[in-house]
LUMKOL-37188 format. One record per residue (C-alpha): x, y, z. Coordinates in steps of 0.5 Angstrom, whole numbers, plus 500, padded with zeros to 3 digits. Example, Ala and Ser with C-alpha at 12.3 -4.5 7.8 and 13.67 -1.06 7.14 Angstrom:
BEGIN
525491516 527498514 
***
This chain:
BEGIN
787175637 787182640 787182648 781184650 777178645 783173647 781175656 774174653 774168649 777164655 772167660 767164656 771157655 771157663 763158663 762152659 766147662 764148669 757147666 758141666 760140674 755137679 753140684 754136692 752141695 748148697 751154695 753159701 755166702 762167705 766173707 774173704 779179705 773183707 769182701 763177701 762172695 759166693 762159695 760153689 762147693 765142688 766136693 762135699 769131703 767125702 773122697 769116695 763120692 763119685 761126684 766128687 771124684 768126677 768134679 776133681 778130674 774135671 777140674 784138673 782137665 780144666 787146668 791143663 787146657 788152660 795151661 796150654 792155652 797159656 803155653 800157646 800165648 807165650 810162644 806168641 809172645 815170645 816170637 813176637 818179641 823176637 821180630 821186633 828185637 831182630 828189625 826195630 821199627 824205623 823213624 823217618 830220621 832213619 832213613 834220612 840219615 841212610 841218605 845223608 850218609 850215603 851221598 856224605 861217602 859218595 862224595 867225600 870219596 870222589 873228592 879224595 881221587 887222583 884225578 891230575 885233571 878234573 875234580 869230581 861231585 855229586 851232581 844228582 842222586 835219585 832214588 826210587 825204591 818200594 818203602 813201607 809207610 804207616 802212621 804212628 800213634 804220634 801223628 808221624 809218618 814211619 816209612 823204612 826200606 822193606 828187607 828181605 823176609 819182612 811180612 808186611 801188608 801189600 796196602 802198607 808199601 807205597 813207592 819212594 822217589 826222592 831226588 837230591 841236588 846240590 846248593 851252595 852251603 851258606 857255611 862251613 859249620 858242620 862240613 869236612 874240607 878237604 884242607 883241613 879234614 881227613 875223616 876216612 881214618 881206619 875205624 881200628 886207628 881209634 885206641 881201643 878198637 881191635 880186630 875183633 870189634 872191627 870185624 863186627 863192625 865191618 858186618 854192618 859196613 862200618 870201615 872208617 871213623 866217618 861210618 862210625 860217627 854216621 852210626 853213633 850220632 843219634 841215641 837209638 842208634 848209640 844203643 843199638 851200636 853199644 848192644 852190636 859190639 858189647 860194649 858199655 855205653 861209656 866204652 862206645 862214648 869215648 870211641 865216638 869222641 875219638 872218633 870226631 877229633 880224628 876227623 880233623 887232619 893230623 890228629 891220629 889215633 894216639 893223638 886223639 885219646 891224649 885230647 880225650 883223656 885231658 877233656 876234649 871230648 869232641 870238636 865243640 869243646 876243641 872249639 873253645 880251648 885256650 892254645 897255650 892251655 891246651 898246649 901245656 896239659 897235652 904235652 903233660 899227658 904226653 910225657 906220663 903216657 911215655 908214648 915213642 911214637 907220639 912227639 910233644 905238640 907244638 904250639 903251631 900244631 895245637 894253634 892249627 887243631 883249634 882253628 879248624 874245630 872252630 871252623 867246623 863249629 862256624 864260631 870262626 865265621 862268627 869271629 870274622 863277623 864281629 871283627 868286620 862289625 867292630 871294623 865298620 863301628 869304628 869307620 862311623 866313629 871315625 866319619 862322626 867325629 870328622 867336621 867340614 873345614 871352615 871356609 
***
């Protein structure tokens, strides 16, 4: 029942209950808090009067019924809140992110196959399933997979058919190629994630740093993930930053922790670093932490980290394009400055 309908029904019930009260005095117009109103006495001040006692009993019964109604309403709202908390509404980007993660994970695992003859790729991804479909208050389509136990209107269920096929990439930005990236390190290699958090993550199919990054990419997912793990948002943010750094080849959990502590929070900030400056800060922090299993970095290693981060951020291609453009400009200038010899 809608809120307005509930209030109207309650108001009508109250009026009917009030009709049964006995009139014990005259009605008066009184002033209360600067407002005038009609005062109807329910008792005449004499406790022994039968009408007075009957009115009081009826009022007590009325209050009891009101309490029962409010109690039932509270139970209903509590159940609705529980369902909303356990099964939050999903937006279209949840669905798209799930497809993206599934295809990425499958392709990533195929690329790691040790077959000596052939490499394998996902050439086609087909999905045919039943989904819940609705239109949100913002005019967008809201759809999600039906979960066991969902009590949904059959009229809101639709068939979803999806076919995903590969096309050549125009840029390597945002991609993890096999040569420079290793995004499938175990999630517990991130400093701060021990056995307890690892088991909690495993129950939600989060096994690798790549899985964690996919789960924590969007704001709402990050909030849900922090609640699931029972950690502060700041700690989760550090784990996600470490996970992103660990996708780069030769950056393990300890190295990622050091990079994060010296101000390199993700691949974008890593791509913007100067090799000499980062090398000095990194090795200073390694010496302070006294890691026995983490040797100081070399200039070659730090430079390779930055170059891979630039590749991921798309800055490597931009730099190459700028160099090509400069070369063409110099060639044009050189051509313009050349004159025909006199004959």
